[in-house]
DSSP file (Angstrom, degrees, kcal/mol; ACC not computed):
  #  RESIDUE AA STRUCTURE BP1 BP2  ACC     N-H-->O    O-->H-N    N-H-->O    O-->H-N    TCO  KAPPA ALPHA  PHI   PSI    X-CA   Y-CA   Z-CA
    1    1 A M              0   0    0      0, 0.0     2,-0.4     0, 0.0     0, 0.0   0.000 360.0 360.0 360.0 127.5    0.0    0.0    0.0
    2    2 A K        -     0   0    0      1,-0.0     2,-0.5     0, 0.0     0, 0.0  -0.692 360.0-132.8 -84.7 130.1    1.4    3.4   -1.0
    3    3 A I        -     0   0    0     -2,-0.4    -1,-0.0     1,-0.0     0, 0.0  -0.716  18.1-145.6 -84.3 127.5    1.2    6.1    1.6
    4    4 A Q        -     0   0    0     -2,-0.5     3,-0.1     1,-0.1     2,-0.0  -0.737  21.1-110.7 -92.0 139.1   -0.2    9.3    0.2
    5    5 A P        -     0   0    0      0, 0.0     2,-0.2     0, 0.0    -1,-0.1  -0.371  38.4-102.7 -66.1 147.8    1.1   12.6    1.6
    6    6 A L        -     0   0    0     -2,-0.0     2,-0.4     1,-0.0     0, 0.0  -0.485  38.8-163.6 -69.6 139.2   -1.3   14.6    3.7
    7    7 A Q        -     0   0    0     -2,-0.2     2,-0.1    -3,-0.1    59,-0.1  -0.984  21.0-115.0-127.0 139.3   -2.9   17.5    1.9
    8    8 A S        -     0   0    0     -2,-0.4    58,-0.0    57,-0.4     0, 0.0  -0.448  17.0-165.8 -68.4 140.0   -4.7   20.4    3.4
    9    9 A L        +     0   0    0     -2,-0.1     2,-0.5     2,-0.1    56,-0.2   0.443  62.5  97.7-101.9  -4.3   -8.3   20.7    2.6
   10   10 A K  S    S-     0   0    0     54,-0.2    -2,-0.1    55,-0.1    54,-0.0  -0.748  75.7-125.9 -90.4 125.2   -8.6   24.3    3.9
   11   11 A S        -     0   0    0     -2,-0.5     2,-0.6    53,-0.1    52,-0.2  -0.303  16.8-123.0 -64.4 149.5   -8.3   27.0    1.2
   12   12 A I    >   -     0   0    0     50,-2.9     3,-1.0    47,-0.1    53,-0.1  -0.859  38.9-110.0 -91.9 125.8   -5.7   29.7    1.7
   13   13 A S  T 3  S+     0   0    0     -2,-0.6    -1,-0.1     1,-0.2    50,-0.0  -0.184  96.8  39.3 -60.9 147.1   -7.5   33.0    1.6
   14   14 A G  T 3>  +     0   0    0     49,-0.0     4,-1.7     3,-0.0     3,-0.4   0.397  69.7 124.2  98.0  -0.3   -7.1   35.3   -1.4
   15   15 A W  H <> S+     0   0    0     -3,-1.0     4,-2.1     1,-0.2     5,-0.1   0.861  72.0  57.2 -62.0 -33.9   -7.1   32.6   -4.1
   16   16 A E  H  > S+     0   0    0      1,-0.2     4,-2.4     2,-0.2    -1,-0.2   0.887 104.8  51.4 -63.3 -37.9   -9.9   34.3   -5.9
   17   17 A E  H  > S+     0   0    0     -3,-0.4     4,-2.6     2,-0.2    -1,-0.2   0.892 107.2  53.0 -66.5 -39.6   -7.9   37.5   -6.2
   18   18 A Y  H  X S+     0   0    0     -4,-1.7     4,-2.3     2,-0.2    -1,-0.2   0.924 109.2  49.7 -59.8 -43.5   -5.0   35.6   -7.6
   19   19 A F  H  X S+     0   0    0     -4,-2.1     4,-2.2     1,-0.2    -2,-0.2   0.934 111.0  48.8 -62.8 -45.4   -7.3   34.2  -10.3
   20   20 A R  H  X S+     0   0    0     -4,-2.4     4,-2.2     1,-0.2    -1,-0.2   0.900 110.5  51.0 -61.0 -41.3   -8.7   37.6  -11.1
   21   21 A H  H  X S+     0   0    0     -4,-2.6     4,-2.6     2,-0.2    -1,-0.2   0.905 108.0  53.3 -63.5 -40.1   -5.2   39.0  -11.4
   22   22 A G  H  X S+     0   0    0     -4,-2.3     4,-2.6     1,-0.2    -2,-0.2   0.919 108.3  49.7 -59.4 -43.5   -4.3   36.2  -13.7
   23   23 A E  H  X S+     0   0    0     -4,-2.2     4,-2.9     1,-0.2     5,-0.2   0.891 109.7  52.3 -62.2 -38.6   -7.2   37.0  -15.9
   24   24 A G  H  X S+     0   0    0     -4,-2.2     4,-2.1     2,-0.2    -2,-0.2   0.935 111.3  45.0 -63.5 -46.9   -6.2   40.6  -16.0
   25   25 A Y  H  X S+     0   0    0     -4,-2.6     4,-2.3     2,-0.2    -2,-0.2   0.930 116.4  46.6 -61.7 -45.3   -2.6   39.8  -17.1
   26   26 A L  H  X S+     0   0    0     -4,-2.6     4,-2.8     1,-0.2     5,-0.2   0.922 111.7  49.8 -66.2 -43.4   -3.8   37.4  -19.7
   27   27 A N  H  X S+     0   0    0     -4,-2.9     4,-2.5    -5,-0.2    -1,-0.2   0.873 110.4  51.5 -63.4 -36.0   -6.5   39.7  -21.1
   28   28 A T  H  X S+     0   0    0     -4,-2.1     4,-2.6    -5,-0.2     5,-0.2   0.935 112.2  45.9 -63.7 -46.1   -3.9   42.5  -21.3
   29   29 A A  H  X S+     0   0    0     -4,-2.3     4,-2.3     2,-0.2    -2,-0.2   0.913 113.8  48.6 -64.1 -43.0   -1.6   40.2  -23.3
   30   30 A I  H  X S+     0   0    0     -4,-2.8     4,-2.7     2,-0.2     5,-0.2   0.942 114.2  45.8 -62.5 -47.8   -4.3   38.9  -25.6
   31   31 A G  H  X S+     0   0    0     -4,-2.5     4,-2.1     1,-0.2    -2,-0.2   0.913 113.7  48.0 -62.8 -44.2   -5.6   42.5  -26.3
   32   32 A A  H  <>S+     0   0    0     -4,-2.6     5,-2.2    -5,-0.2     4,-0.4   0.894 114.0  47.6 -65.2 -38.9   -2.1   43.9  -26.9
   33   33 A H  H ><5S+     0   0    0     -4,-2.3     3,-0.9    -5,-0.2    -2,-0.2   0.936 112.2  48.3 -68.1 -45.5   -1.2   41.0  -29.2
   34   34 A R  H 3<5S+     0   0    0     -4,-2.7    -2,-0.2     1,-0.3    -1,-0.2   0.867 117.1  42.2 -62.6 -36.6   -4.5   41.2  -31.2
   35   35 A K  T 3<5S-     0   0    0     -4,-2.1    -1,-0.3    -5,-0.2    -2,-0.2   0.449 105.5-129.4 -90.0  -0.3   -4.1   44.9  -31.7
   36   36 A S  T < 5 -     0   0    0     -3,-0.9     2,-0.5    -4,-0.4    -3,-0.2   0.902  30.7-167.4  51.3  46.7   -0.4   44.7  -32.4
   37   37 A V    > < -     0   0    0     -5,-2.2     3,-1.6     1,-0.2    -1,-0.2  -0.534  14.5-145.9 -67.3 118.0    0.4   47.4  -29.8
   38   38 A Q  T 3  S+     0   0    0     -2,-0.5    -1,-0.2     1,-0.3    -2,-0.1   0.796  93.6  62.6 -59.6 -33.4    4.0   48.3  -30.5
   39   39 A A  T 3  S+     0   0    0      1,-0.2     2,-1.3     2,-0.1    -1,-0.3   0.749  90.1  74.9 -65.9 -22.6    4.8   49.0  -26.8
   40   40 A F  S <  S-     0   0    0     -3,-1.6    -1,-0.2    -8,-0.1    -3,-0.0  -0.683  73.5-172.6 -94.8  84.5    4.1   45.4  -26.0
   41   41 A T     >  -     0   0    0     -2,-1.3     4,-2.8     1,-0.1     5,-0.2  -0.208  41.4-100.7 -67.0 164.8    7.2   43.6  -27.4
   42   42 A P  H  > S+     0   0    0      0, 0.0     4,-2.7     0, 0.0     5,-0.1   0.869 125.7  54.5 -55.8 -35.8    7.3   39.8  -27.5
   43   43 A E  H  > S+     0   0    0      2,-0.2     4,-2.0     1,-0.2     5,-0.1   0.907 109.7  45.5 -65.8 -41.2    9.4   39.9  -24.4
   44   44 A I  H  > S+     0   0    0      2,-0.2     4,-2.3     1,-0.2    -1,-0.2   0.915 113.2  50.2 -67.6 -42.2    6.8   42.0  -22.5
   45   45 A L  H  X S+     0   0    0     -4,-2.8     4,-2.7     1,-0.2     5,-0.2   0.917 108.3  53.5 -61.5 -42.9    4.0   39.8  -23.7
   46   46 A Y  H  X S+     0   0    0     -4,-2.7     4,-2.7    -5,-0.2    -1,-0.2   0.930 110.1  47.4 -55.4 -46.8    6.0   36.7  -22.6
   47   47 A N  H  X S+     0   0    0     -4,-2.0     4,-2.2     2,-0.2    -1,-0.2   0.878 111.3  50.2 -67.3 -37.6    6.3   38.2  -19.1
   48   48 A L  H  X S+     0   0    0     -4,-2.3     4,-2.2     2,-0.2    -1,-0.2   0.916 112.6  47.5 -63.7 -42.3    2.6   39.1  -18.9
   49   49 A I  H  X S+     0   0    0     -4,-2.7     4,-2.6     2,-0.2    -2,-0.2   0.918 111.4  50.7 -64.7 -43.3    1.7   35.6  -20.0
   50   50 A A  H  X S+     0   0    0     -4,-2.7     4,-2.5    -5,-0.2    -1,-0.2   0.888 110.2  49.6 -62.5 -39.3    4.1   34.1  -17.4
   51   51 A M  H  X S+     0   0    0     -4,-2.2     4,-2.3     2,-0.2    -1,-0.2   0.892 110.3  50.8 -67.3 -38.3    2.6   36.3  -14.7
   52   52 A A  H  X S+     0   0    0     -4,-2.2     4,-2.6     2,-0.2    -2,-0.2   0.939 111.2  48.3 -61.8 -46.5   -0.9   35.2  -15.7
   53   53 A I  H  X S+     0   0    0     -4,-2.6     4,-2.7     1,-0.2     5,-0.2   0.925 110.9  50.6 -60.1 -46.1    0.2   31.6  -15.5
   54   54 A E  H  X S+     0   0    0     -4,-2.5     4,-2.6     1,-0.2    -1,-0.2   0.917 111.5  48.0 -59.4 -43.8    1.8   32.1  -12.1
   55   55 A K  H  X S+     0   0    0     -4,-2.3     4,-2.4     2,-0.2    -1,-0.2   0.906 111.7  49.7 -64.8 -41.5   -1.4   33.7  -10.8
   56   56 A F  H  X S+     0   0    0     -4,-2.6     4,-2.2     2,-0.2    -2,-0.2   0.929 113.1  46.3 -62.6 -45.1   -3.6   30.9  -12.2
   57   57 A V  H  X S+     0   0    0     -4,-2.7     4,-2.8     1,-0.2     5,-0.2   0.930 112.0  50.6 -63.7 -45.0   -1.5   28.2  -10.7
   58   58 A M  H  X S+     0   0    0     -4,-2.6     4,-3.0    -5,-0.2     5,-0.3   0.899 109.0  52.4 -60.7 -39.9   -1.3   30.0   -7.3
   59   59 A A  H  X S+     0   0    0     -4,-2.4     4,-2.3     2,-0.2    -1,-0.2   0.938 111.9  45.3 -60.7 -47.1   -5.1   30.4   -7.3
   60   60 A A  H  X S+     0   0    0     -4,-2.2     4,-1.0     2,-0.2    -2,-0.2   0.931 116.7  44.7 -63.5 -45.8   -5.6   26.6   -7.9
   61   61 A L  H ><>S+     0   0    0     -4,-2.8     5,-3.0     1,-0.2     3,-0.7   0.938 114.3  48.2 -64.5 -46.8   -3.0   25.6   -5.3
   62   62 A M  H ><5S+     0   0    0     -4,-3.0   -50,-2.9     1,-0.3     3,-1.9   0.884 105.0  59.8 -61.7 -38.4   -4.2   28.1   -2.7
   63   63 A R  H 3<5S+     0   0    0     -4,-2.3    -1,-0.3     1,-0.3    -2,-0.2   0.821 112.0  41.1 -57.6 -30.5   -7.8   26.9   -3.3
   64   64 A H  T <<5S-     0   0    0     -4,-1.0    -1,-0.3    -3,-0.7    -2,-0.2   0.161 122.1-105.2-106.3  16.7   -6.6   23.5   -2.2
   65   65 A G  T < 5S+     0   0    0     -3,-1.9   -57,-0.4     1,-0.2     2,-0.3   0.767  81.1 117.8  72.0  27.5   -4.4   24.7    0.6
   66   66 A A      < -     0   0    0     -5,-3.0    -1,-0.2    -8,-0.1    -2,-0.2  -0.836  41.5-166.4-124.6 161.7   -1.1   24.1   -1.2
   67   67 A L        -     0   0    0     -2,-0.3     2,-0.1    -3,-0.1    -9,-0.0  -0.981  24.6-113.4-141.8 152.4    1.8   26.3   -2.3
   68   68 A P        -     0   0    0      0, 0.0     8,-0.1     0, 0.0     3,-0.1  -0.419  21.3-124.8 -80.1 162.9    4.8   25.7   -4.6
   69   69 A Y  S    S-     0   0    0      6,-0.3     2,-0.2    -2,-0.1     7,-0.1   0.833  90.5 -10.7 -72.2 -32.8    8.4   25.5   -3.4
   70   70 A N  S    S-     0   0    0      2,-0.1    -1,-0.1     3,-0.0     0, 0.0  -0.821  70.7-108.2-152.6-174.6    9.4   28.3   -5.9
   71   71 A H        +     0   0    0     -2,-0.2     2,-0.1     4,-0.1   -17,-0.1   0.125  68.5 118.4-121.2  22.2    7.9   30.1   -8.9
   72   72 A T  S  > S-     0   0    0      1,-0.1     4,-2.6   -18,-0.0     5,-0.2  -0.460  79.3-108.8 -73.6 161.9    9.8   28.8  -11.9
   73   73 A M  H  > S+     0   0    0      1,-0.2     4,-2.8     2,-0.2     5,-0.2   0.902 121.6  54.7 -58.5 -39.1    7.6   27.1  -14.4
   74   74 A G  H  > S+     0   0    0      1,-0.2     4,-2.3     2,-0.2    -1,-0.2   0.917 109.9  45.0 -60.2 -44.1    9.2   23.8  -13.4
   75   75 A D  H  > S+     0   0    0      2,-0.2     4,-2.3     1,-0.2    -6,-0.3   0.879 113.3  50.6 -68.3 -37.9    8.3   24.4   -9.7
   76   76 A L  H  X S+     0   0    0     -4,-2.6     4,-2.1     2,-0.2    -2,-0.2   0.921 112.4  46.2 -66.3 -43.4    4.7   25.5  -10.6
   77   77 A V  H  X S+     0   0    0     -4,-2.8     4,-2.8    -5,-0.2     5,-0.2   0.919 111.7  52.2 -64.8 -42.9    4.1   22.4  -12.8
   78   78 A E  H  X S+     0   0    0     -4,-2.3     4,-2.2    -5,-0.2    -2,-0.2   0.916 110.4  47.8 -59.2 -44.0    5.6   20.1  -10.1
   79   79 A A  H  X S+     0   0    0     -4,-2.3     4,-2.3     2,-0.2    -1,-0.2   0.888 112.3  49.5 -65.3 -38.7    3.3   21.6   -7.4
   80   80 A M  H  X S+     0   0    0     -4,-2.1     4,-3.4     2,-0.2    -2,-0.2   0.912 111.0  49.2 -66.4 -41.7    0.3   21.2   -9.7
   81   81 A E  H  < S+     0   0    0     -4,-2.8    -2,-0.2     1,-0.2    -1,-0.2   0.873 112.9  48.3 -64.8 -36.5    1.2   17.6  -10.5
   82   82 A H  H  < S+     0   0    0     -4,-2.2    -2,-0.2    -5,-0.2    -1,-0.2   0.909 120.1  36.6 -68.4 -41.8    1.6   16.9   -6.8
   83   83 A T  H  < S+     0   0    0     -4,-2.3    -2,-0.2     1,-0.2    -3,-0.2   0.846 132.8  26.5 -80.9 -35.2   -1.8   18.6   -5.9
   84   84 A F  S >< S-     0   0    0     -4,-3.4     3,-2.1    -5,-0.2     4,-0.4  -0.612  87.4-152.6-127.5  69.9   -3.7   17.4   -9.0
   85   85 A P  T 3  S-     0   0    0      0, 0.0    -3,-0.1     0, 0.0    -4,-0.1  -0.140  75.0  -2.5 -52.4 129.2   -2.0   14.2  -10.1
   86   86 A G  T 3  S+     0   0    0     -5,-0.1    -5,-0.1     1,-0.1    -4,-0.1   0.478 103.1 105.3  74.6   3.3   -2.3   13.5  -13.9
   87   87 A R    <   +     0   0    0     -3,-2.1     4,-0.1    -7,-0.2    -1,-0.1   0.710  68.2  59.5 -90.6 -20.7   -4.5   16.6  -14.6
   88   88 A M    >>  +     0   0    0     -4,-0.4     3,-1.5     1,-0.1     4,-0.6   0.896  68.8 153.0 -79.4 -40.4   -1.9   18.8  -16.3
   89   89 A G  H >> S-     0   0    0      1,-0.3     4,-1.3     2,-0.2     3,-0.6  -0.180  74.5  -1.9  51.8-131.8   -1.0   16.6  -19.2
   90   90 A Q  H 3> S+     0   0    0      1,-0.2     4,-2.6     2,-0.2    -1,-0.3   0.801 129.7  64.9 -62.2 -31.6    0.1   18.5  -22.3
   91   91 A I  H <> S+     0   0    0     -3,-1.5     4,-2.5     1,-0.2    -1,-0.2   0.929 101.2  50.3 -58.6 -44.4   -0.4   21.8  -20.5
   92   92 A G  H <X S+     0   0    0     -3,-0.6     4,-2.1    -4,-0.6    -1,-0.2   0.909 110.4  48.9 -60.5 -43.1    2.3   20.9  -18.0
   93   93 A E  H  X S+     0   0    0     -4,-1.3     4,-1.2     1,-0.2    -1,-0.2   0.901 111.6  49.5 -63.8 -40.8    4.7   20.0  -20.8
   94   94 A D  H  X S+     0   0    0     -4,-2.6     4,-0.6     1,-0.2    -2,-0.2   0.884 109.4  52.0 -65.5 -38.4    4.0   23.3  -22.6
   95   95 A L  H >X S+     0   0    0     -4,-2.5     3,-1.2     1,-0.2     4,-0.6   0.896 103.9  57.2 -65.0 -39.8    4.5   25.3  -19.5
   96   96 A L  H >< S+     0   0    0     -4,-2.1     3,-1.0     1,-0.3     4,-0.3   0.845  99.9  59.1 -60.7 -33.1    7.9   23.6  -18.9
   97   97 A R  H >< S+     0   0    0     -4,-1.2     3,-1.1     1,-0.2    -1,-0.3   0.751  93.1  67.7 -67.5 -22.9    9.1   24.8  -22.3
   98   98 A L  H X< S+     0   0    0     -3,-1.2     3,-1.4    -4,-0.6     4,-0.5   0.760  84.8  70.9 -69.5 -22.9    8.4   28.4  -21.2
   99   99 A D  G X< S+     0   0    0     -3,-1.0     3,-0.7    -4,-0.6    -1,-0.2   0.756  81.8  73.7 -63.8 -23.2   11.3   28.3  -18.7
  100  100 A K  G <  S+     0   0    0     -3,-1.1     3,-0.3    -4,-0.3    -1,-0.2   0.686  88.6  60.8 -67.5 -16.1   13.8   28.3  -21.6
  101  101 A Y  G <  S+     0   0    0     -3,-1.4    12,-3.0     1,-0.3     2,-0.4   0.828 116.4  23.6 -80.9 -32.1   13.2   32.0  -22.3
  102  102 A Q  E <   +A  112   0A   0     -3,-0.7     2,-0.9    -4,-0.5    -1,-0.3  -0.815  58.5 169.9-139.8  98.3   14.3   33.2  -18.9
  103  103 A E  E     +A  111   0A   0      8,-3.3     8,-2.5    -2,-0.4    -3,-0.1  -0.822  27.7 140.9-103.9  90.0   16.7   31.1  -16.8
  104  104 A I        +     0   0    0     -2,-0.9    -1,-0.1     6,-0.2     6,-0.1   0.331  38.4  87.5-119.3   5.4   17.5   33.6  -14.2
  105  105 A C  S    S+     0   0    0      1,-0.1     2,-0.7     4,-0.1    -1,-0.1   0.856  82.0  61.7 -77.6 -33.7   17.6   31.7  -10.9
  106  106 A D    >   -     0   0    0      3,-0.2     3,-0.7     1,-0.2    -1,-0.1  -0.843  69.6-158.1 -97.4 113.9   21.3   30.8  -11.1
  107  107 A V  G >  S+     0   0    0     -2,-0.7     3,-0.7     1,-0.3    -1,-0.2   0.836  93.7  49.9 -59.6 -34.5   23.5   34.0  -11.2
  108  108 A D  G 3  S+     0   0    0      1,-0.2    -1,-0.3    -3,-0.1    -2,-0.0   0.728 118.1  37.7 -78.6 -22.0   26.4   32.0  -12.8
  109  109 A A  G <  S+     0   0    0     -3,-0.7    -1,-0.2     2,-0.0    -2,-0.2  -0.097  80.7 159.9-120.2  34.3   24.2   30.5  -15.5
  110  110 A F    <   +     0   0    0     -3,-0.7     2,-0.3    -6,-0.1    -6,-0.2  -0.360  11.5 171.0 -60.3 127.6   21.9   33.5  -16.2
  111  111 A N  E     +A  103   0A   0     -8,-2.5    -8,-3.3    -2,-0.1     2,-0.4  -0.963  15.8 179.8-148.3 126.3   20.3   33.2  -19.6
  112  112 A I  E     +A  102   0A   0     -2,-0.3   -10,-0.2   -10,-0.2   -11,-0.1  -0.994   1.2 178.5-126.3 128.1   17.5   35.2  -21.3
  113  113 A R        -     0   0    0    -12,-3.0    -2,-0.0    -2,-0.4     0, 0.0  -0.913  25.5-138.6-126.7 102.9   16.3   34.5  -24.8
  114  114 A P        -     0   0    0      0, 0.0   -71,-0.1     0, 0.0   -12,-0.0  -0.323  23.5-118.3 -60.4 139.5   13.5   36.8  -25.8
  115  115 A P        -     0   0    0      0, 0.0     2,-0.2     0, 0.0   -72,-0.1  -0.312  24.8-116.2 -72.4 162.0   10.7   35.0  -27.7
  116  116 A T    >>  -     0   0    0    -74,-0.1     3,-1.1     1,-0.1     4,-0.7  -0.542  26.2-108.4 -90.7 164.5    9.8   35.9  -31.3
  117  117 A S  G >4 S+     0   0    0      1,-0.3     3,-0.8    -2,-0.2    -1,-0.1   0.847 119.6  60.2 -58.8 -34.2    6.4   37.4  -32.3
  118  118 A E  G 34 S+     0   0    0      1,-0.2     4,-0.4     2,-0.2    -1,-0.3   0.713 100.4  54.9 -69.7 -20.1    5.6   34.0  -33.9
  119  119 A E  G <> S+     0   0    0     -3,-1.1     4,-1.3     1,-0.2     3,-0.3   0.656  88.5  79.3 -85.8 -16.6    6.0   32.2  -30.6
  120  120 A I  H <X S+     0   0    0     -3,-0.8     4,-2.7    -4,-0.7     3,-0.3   0.897  83.9  58.1 -64.0 -44.2    3.4   34.4  -28.7
  121  121 A P  H  > S+     0   0    0      0, 0.0     4,-2.3     0, 0.0    -1,-0.2   0.891 106.6  49.5 -56.0 -39.2    0.2   32.8  -30.0
  122  122 A A  H  > S+     0   0    0     -4,-0.4     4,-2.2    -3,-0.3    -2,-0.2   0.874 111.1  50.2 -66.1 -35.9    1.2   29.3  -28.7
  123  123 A M  H  X S+     0   0    0     -4,-1.3     4,-2.1    -3,-0.3    -1,-0.2   0.916 111.0  48.2 -67.0 -43.1    2.0   30.9  -25.3
  124  124 A L  H  X S+     0   0    0     -4,-2.7     4,-2.4     1,-0.2    -2,-0.2   0.905 110.2  53.6 -62.0 -40.5   -1.3   32.6  -25.2
  125  125 A D  H  X S+     0   0    0     -4,-2.3     4,-2.4    -5,-0.3    -2,-0.2   0.921 109.2  46.3 -61.8 -45.9   -3.0   29.3  -26.1
  126  126 A V  H  X S+     0   0    0     -4,-2.2     4,-2.4     1,-0.2    -1,-0.2   0.883 112.0  51.7 -67.2 -36.1   -1.4   27.4  -23.3
  127  127 A A  H  X S+     0   0    0     -4,-2.1     4,-2.5     2,-0.2    -1,-0.2   0.901 111.0  47.9 -65.5 -39.9   -2.2   30.2  -20.8
  128  128 A E  H  X S+     0   0    0     -4,-2.4     4,-2.5     2,-0.2    -2,-0.2   0.899 111.7  49.9 -66.8 -40.0   -5.9   30.1  -21.9
  129  129 A K  H  X S+     0   0    0     -4,-2.4     4,-2.5     2,-0.2    -2,-0.2   0.901 111.4  49.0 -64.1 -40.9   -6.0   26.3  -21.6
  130  130 A L  H  X S+     0   0    0     -4,-2.4     4,-2.8     2,-0.2     5,-0.3   0.938 111.2  49.6 -63.1 -46.9   -4.5   26.5  -18.1
  131  131 A R  H  X S+     0   0    0     -4,-2.5     4,-3.0     1,-0.2     5,-0.3   0.931 112.4  47.7 -56.9 -46.9   -7.1   29.1  -17.1
  132  132 A D  H  X S+     0   0    0     -4,-2.5     4,-2.7     2,-0.2     5,-0.3   0.899 112.3  49.0 -63.8 -41.6   -9.9   27.0  -18.5
  133  133 A L  H  X>S+     0   0    0     -4,-2.5     4,-2.6     2,-0.2     5,-1.4   0.942 115.3  43.9 -61.3 -48.2   -8.7   23.8  -16.8
  134  134 A I  I  <>S+     0   0    0     -4,-2.8     5,-2.5     3,-0.2     6,-0.4   0.938 118.8  42.3 -65.3 -47.3   -8.3   25.6  -13.4
  135  135 A Q  I  <5S+     0   0    0     -4,-3.0     6,-0.3    -5,-0.3    -1,-0.2   0.917 122.2  38.8 -66.6 -42.6  -11.6   27.4  -13.6
  136  136 A G  I  <5S+     0   0    0     -4,-2.7    -2,-0.2    -5,-0.3    -3,-0.2   0.827 135.4   5.1 -81.1 -32.4  -13.6   24.5  -15.0
  137  137 A E  I  <5S+     0   0    0     -4,-2.6    -3,-0.2    -5,-0.3    -2,-0.1   0.738 122.1  48.0-124.5 -34.6  -12.2   21.6  -13.0
  138  138 A L  I   <S+     0   0    0     -5,-1.4    -3,-0.2    -4,-0.3    -4,-0.2   0.823 112.5  39.6 -93.7 -31.6   -9.6   22.4  -10.4
  139  139 A I  S   <S-     0   0    0     -5,-2.5    -1,-0.2    -6,-0.2    -4,-0.1   0.643  93.4-141.1 -93.2 -12.7  -11.0   25.2   -8.3
  140  140 A G        +     0   0    0     -6,-0.4     2,-0.3    -5,-0.1    -5,-0.1   0.544  68.7  49.7  74.3   6.9  -14.5   23.7   -8.4
  141  141 A C  S    S-     0   0    0     -6,-0.3     2,-0.3     0, 0.0    -2,-0.1  -0.982  96.6 -75.4-165.0 165.7  -16.4   27.0   -8.8
  142  142 A E              0   0    0     -2,-0.3    -6,-0.1     1,-0.2    -7,-0.0  -0.526 360.0 360.0 -68.4 125.5  -16.6   30.2  -10.8
  143  143 A A              0   0    0     -2,-0.3    -1,-0.2  -124,-0.0  -123,-0.1   0.473 360.0 360.0 -78.3 360.0  -13.8   32.5   -9.6
């Protein structure tokens, strides 16, 4: 018999606000991309999308009384897989690929590769899929 780790069933307050902030970041990125707003470079759009993803993940985890160890895409995906085993699927794999643009945690191996304009639609798509998964299945209610 495999022993399962204990998980809190008590929500961490403020998860709804995290979800709303995620929607705000994502809607800003979607609108700027659709309107081709020059001030929103691919690098800025990437960062807005990453912030939306982080907020969505935090909302889902907090709703279920959990938190990630850190806030890299890898850590966020790991926390989601731990809290919602098998639910991330392709979304998790797509999120892990986003880490390649900004590897900034190790001062000695610091690496930033700005995305191209052509890469932004796929990033927006994965962020929207994550939002829909979290809203529809993982938080269990309309945020």
